[in-house]
C-alpha positions as CSV (number, residue, x, y, z in Angstrom):
1,M,16.1,114.7,5.6
2,A,14.3,111.2,5.9
3,A,14.8,109.2,9.0
4,F,16.3,105.7,9.2
5,V,13.7,103.1,10.0
6,G,14.1,99.4,9.9
7,P,17.0,97.1,9.2
8,T,17.5,98.1,5.6
9,P,19.2,101.4,4.4
10,L,16.7,101.3,1.5
11,G,14.4,103.3,3.4
12,V,10.9,103.4,1.8
13,G,12.4,101.6,-1.3
14,G,13.1,98.5,0.8
15,T,9.4,98.0,1.9
16,R,7.4,94.8,1.0
17,S,5.2,97.0,-1.4
18,C,8.2,98.3,-3.3
19,P,8.3,97.0,-6.8
20,A,11.9,97.8,-7.3
21,V,13.0,95.4,-4.6
22,A,10.6,92.5,-5.7
23,A,12.0,92.6,-9.3
24,Y,15.4,91.4,-7.8
25,R,13.8,88.3,-5.9
26,R,14.5,85.6,-8.2
27,P,13.9,81.8,-7.4
28,L,17.3,80.1,-6.5
29,P,18.1,76.9,-8.5
30,L,17.2,73.5,-6.7
31,S,20.1,71.4,-5.6
32,P,20.2,67.9,-7.0
33,F,20.2,66.5,-3.5
34,S,17.2,68.5,-2.6
35,P,14.0,66.3,-2.0
36,A,11.9,68.6,-4.4
37,H,14.6,68.1,-7.2
38,P,13.1,66.1,-10.4
39,L,16.3,64.1,-10.5
40,Q,16.3,62.9,-7.0
41,S,13.7,60.1,-7.7
42,Q,15.9,58.9,-10.4
43,L,19.0,58.7,-8.1
44,P,19.8,55.3,-6.4
45,R,19.5,55.5,-2.5
46,P,22.2,54.1,-0.6
47,N,21.7,50.6,1.1
48,H,23.1,51.1,4.6
49,S,22.0,47.6,5.6
50,V,24.3,46.0,3.0
51,G,27.2,47.9,4.4
52,R,26.3,46.7,7.9
53,A,26.1,43.1,6.6
54,V,29.3,43.2,4.7
55,I,31.1,44.8,7.7
56,H,29.6,42.1,10.1
57,T,30.6,39.2,7.8
58,M,34.0,40.3,7.3
59,A,34.5,40.9,11.1
60,A,33.2,37.4,11.6
61,G,36.2,36.2,9.2
62,G,34.0,34.9,6.4
63,P,33.5,36.0,2.7
64,P,31.1,38.9,2.5
65,A,27.5,38.0,1.9
66,P,25.7,38.8,-1.4
67,P,23.4,41.7,-1.1
68,P,19.8,40.8,-1.0
69,T,17.9,41.7,-4.2
70,D,14.7,43.6,-4.0
71,G,11.7,41.6,-3.4
72,E,13.7,38.3,-2.9
73,P,14.7,36.7,0.4
74,P,18.3,36.3,1.0
75,P,19.9,33.0,0.1
76,S,20.1,30.3,2.9
77,P,23.5,29.1,4.0
78,P,24.9,26.0,2.2
79,R,23.9,22.6,4.0
80,P,26.6,21.3,6.2
81,L,28.1,18.0,5.0
82,T,27.1,14.9,6.8
83,A,29.7,12.6,8.1
84,S,29.6,10.1,5.2
85,E,29.9,13.1,2.8
86,L,33.0,14.4,4.7
87,V,34.5,10.8,4.5
88,A,33.8,10.8,0.7
89,A,35.4,14.2,0.2
90,R,38.5,13.0,2.2
91,L,38.7,10.0,-0.1
92,G,38.6,12.0,-3.3
93,R,35.0,11.3,-4.2
94,D,32.1,13.7,-5.0
95,P,30.1,14.6,-1.7
96,A,27.1,15.3,-4.0
97,A,27.2,11.7,-5.4
98,E,27.3,10.4,-1.7
99,R,24.4,12.7,-0.9
100,R,22.5,11.2,-3.7
101,R,23.3,7.7,-2.7
102,Q,22.2,8.4,0.8
103,E,18.9,10.0,-0.3
104,A,18.2,6.9,-2.4
105,A,18.9,4.6,0.4
106,A,16.7,6.7,2.6
107,A,13.8,6.6,0.0
108,I,14.2,2.8,-0.2
109,R,14.0,2.5,3.6
110,D,11.0,4.8,3.8
111,A,9.3,2.6,1.2
112,A,10.0,-0.4,3.1
113,L,8.6,1.1,6.4
114,A,5.6,2.4,4.8
115,K,5.0,-1.2,3.4
116,E,5.5,-2.9,7.0
117,R,3.1,-0.1,8.4
118,T,0.6,-0.8,5.6
119,R,0.9,-4.6,6.5
120,D,0.6,-4.2,10.3
121,R,-2.6,-2.0,10.0
122,T,-4.2,-4.5,7.5
123,L,-3.4,-7.4,10.0
124,A,-4.7,-5.4,12.7
125,V,-7.8,-5.0,10.9
126,I,-8.3,-8.4,9.5
127,G,-6.4,-10.4,12.2
128,P,-9.4,-10.6,14.7
129,A,-11.7,-11.4,11.7
130,I,-9.3,-14.4,10.8
131,G,-9.0,-15.5,14.2
132,A,-12.7,-15.8,14.8
133,A,-13.3,-17.6,11.5
134,L,-10.6,-20.1,12.6
135,Y,-12.3,-20.5,16.0
136,F,-15.6,-21.2,14.4
137,L,-13.9,-23.6,11.8
138,V,-12.3,-25.6,14.5
139,A,-15.3,-25.7,16.5
140,A,-17.4,-26.8,13.6
141,N,-14.8,-29.6,12.7
142,P,-13.3,-30.7,16.0
143,V,-10.8,-33.5,15.7
144,S,-12.3,-36.9,16.1
145,P,-11.8,-38.9,19.2
146,L,-11.2,-41.9,17.0
147,T,-8.5,-40.0,15.3
148,I,-6.9,-39.2,18.5
149,L,-6.9,-42.9,19.5
150,H,-5.5,-44.1,16.3
151,Q,-2.8,-41.4,16.3
152,L,-1.8,-42.5,19.8
153,D,-1.9,-46.1,18.8
154,A,0.5,-45.3,15.7
155,S,2.9,-43.4,18.0
156,S,3.0,-46.1,20.8
157,P,6.7,-47.5,21.4
158,T,7.5,-51.1,20.7
159,P,7.8,-53.5,23.5
160,E,11.5,-53.5,23.2
161,A,11.5,-49.8,23.4
162,V,9.5,-49.9,26.5
163,A,11.7,-52.6,28.2
164,A,14.8,-50.5,27.4
165,S,13.5,-47.1,28.3
166,N,13.5,-47.5,32.3
167,R,10.4,-45.4,32.3
168,P,6.9,-45.9,33.8
169,T,4.2,-46.9,31.4
170,V,0.5,-46.2,30.8
171,M,-1.1,-48.8,28.6
172,E,-4.7,-48.6,27.4
173,F,-6.7,-51.4,25.6
174,Y,-9.4,-49.7,23.5
175,A,-11.9,-50.3,20.6
176,D,-13.5,-48.1,18.0
177,W,-16.9,-49.0,19.3
178,C,-16.1,-48.1,22.8
179,A,-17.9,-44.9,23.8
180,A,-15.8,-44.6,27.1
181,C,-12.6,-44.8,25.1
182,R,-13.7,-42.0,22.8
183,D,-14.7,-39.8,25.8
184,G,-11.3,-40.1,27.3
185,A,-9.3,-39.7,24.1
186,A,-8.8,-36.0,24.5
187,G,-7.7,-36.3,28.0
188,L,-5.4,-39.0,27.3
189,S,-3.9,-37.0,24.5
190,L,-3.2,-34.1,26.8
191,L,-1.5,-36.4,29.3
192,E,0.6,-37.8,26.6
193,A,1.6,-34.4,25.6
194,R,2.6,-33.4,29.0
195,Y,4.3,-36.5,30.1
196,A,5.7,-38.1,26.9
197,P,9.4,-37.3,27.7
198,D,9.2,-39.3,31.0
199,V,6.4,-41.7,30.7
200,N,5.5,-44.3,27.8
201,F,2.0,-44.3,26.6
202,V,0.9,-47.4,24.7
203,L,-2.3,-47.9,23.1
204,V,-3.6,-51.3,22.0
205,D,-6.6,-52.0,19.8
206,A,-8.4,-54.9,21.5
207,A,-10.6,-55.5,18.4
208,N,-7.8,-56.0,16.1
209,E,-7.2,-59.6,15.5
210,A,-3.4,-59.0,15.5
211,N,-3.5,-58.0,19.0
212,A,-5.5,-61.1,20.2
213,A,-2.6,-62.7,21.8
214,L,-1.8,-59.7,23.8
215,V,-5.4,-59.2,24.8
216,D,-5.5,-62.8,26.2
217,K,-2.2,-62.6,27.9
218,W,-3.5,-59.5,29.8
219,G,-7.0,-61.1,30.6
220,V,-8.9,-58.1,29.0
221,D,-12.4,-58.7,29.4
222,G,-13.6,-55.1,29.6
223,I,-12.7,-52.0,27.8
224,P,-11.2,-49.4,28.2
225,R,-8.7,-51.3,30.3
226,L,-5.9,-49.1,31.7
227,V,-2.8,-50.6,33.2
228,L,0.2,-48.7,34.9
229,L,3.5,-50.1,35.2
230,D,6.6,-49.0,37.0
231,R,10.2,-48.5,35.5
232,R,10.8,-52.2,35.6
233,G,7.7,-53.4,34.0
234,A,5.8,-54.5,37.3
235,V,2.0,-53.8,37.2
236,L,1.1,-51.2,39.7
237,T,-2.7,-51.2,39.3
238,N,-5.6,-51.8,36.7
239,F,-8.7,-49.8,35.9
240,I,-11.5,-50.9,33.9
241,G,-13.8,-48.1,32.6
242,G,-13.4,-44.4,32.1
243,V,-10.7,-42.7,34.3
244,P,-10.6,-38.9,34.7
245,K,-7.4,-37.4,33.5
246,E,-6.9,-35.5,36.9
247,I,-6.9,-39.0,38.8
248,L,-4.4,-40.4,36.2
249,A,-2.1,-37.5,36.3
250,E,-1.8,-38.0,40.3
251,D,-1.0,-41.6,39.6
252,I,1.6,-40.5,37.0
253,D,3.2,-38.0,39.3
254,A,3.7,-40.6,41.8
255,M,5.0,-43.2,39.5
256,L,7.7,-40.5,38.5
257,S,8.6,-39.6,42.1
258,G,8.7,-43.4,43.2
259,K,5.9,-42.7,45.7
260,P,2.8,-45.2,46.3
261,L,-0.1,-44.5,44.0
262,P,-2.8,-42.4,45.4
263,N,-5.5,-43.9,43.4
264,L,-5.8,-47.7,42.9
265,G,-7.9,-49.7,40.7
266,L,-8.4,-53.7,40.5
267,D,-5.7,-56.3,41.5
268,M,-6.0,-58.5,38.4
269,S,-2.6,-60.1,38.7
270,S,-4.4,-63.5,39.7
271,I,-6.1,-63.7,36.3
272,M,-3.5,-62.2,34.1
273,G,-1.1,-64.7,32.4
274,G,1.8,-62.4,32.6
275,G,2.9,-58.9,31.8
276,D,5.8,-58.1,34.0
277,D,8.3,-58.9,31.0
278,D,6.7,-57.2,28.2
279,Y,3.1,-55.8,27.1
């Protein structure tokens, strides 16, 4: 009697070397869900991320997000409407048309700003060059002192205007050939620009025959002849020759404040035939 050895009742016939048992070992068919099954590569794999996105979107109360396609980024959310687009929508107009209008206006504004920046850059580059050119032009062609004297003469007030003005008066007798008159023309013009609202500036061409009577009346025997008169037309002092504008400015300030003149010239009242009533 044979002894029972091993877990199988087949005894010797159940050994690995038994051909009878090996004949009954057939390969089992593969399941379709097995990774080695040939159909497994053709079956679609479940997209768990889409399910999570849909659940998250539905939990947030919004419409489900469209699933992303393979190789393409997910679509961006729609742009929120601007305030003007919201107003257009409430009024029954197309927000897209309002958006296009805003974009057109922004394009026009950007073009204008770009034009201004280009102009500013151009001025910043050529501005110093233009300023230097004007400086050298003015330096090369200064205003003639005779032109200044003639302009002051042409703008001088009439005797009637001087008498009715109740203002101090600075009167100068000049001539075109007078070098001292030409030297003091620029300073006299500066003083006229500074004190013109409060002081009368009168220039008389002593070489002009039309002013001969006035020259005789004031006893002009040397030029430049400068006469300062108070508000009533009374002579305060006379200067013959050039007077620095700083000296003349001190006397003008004193006349305006009603104080005695700090700088006095000649007392020529004894040789003048008049001058208190008009010039």
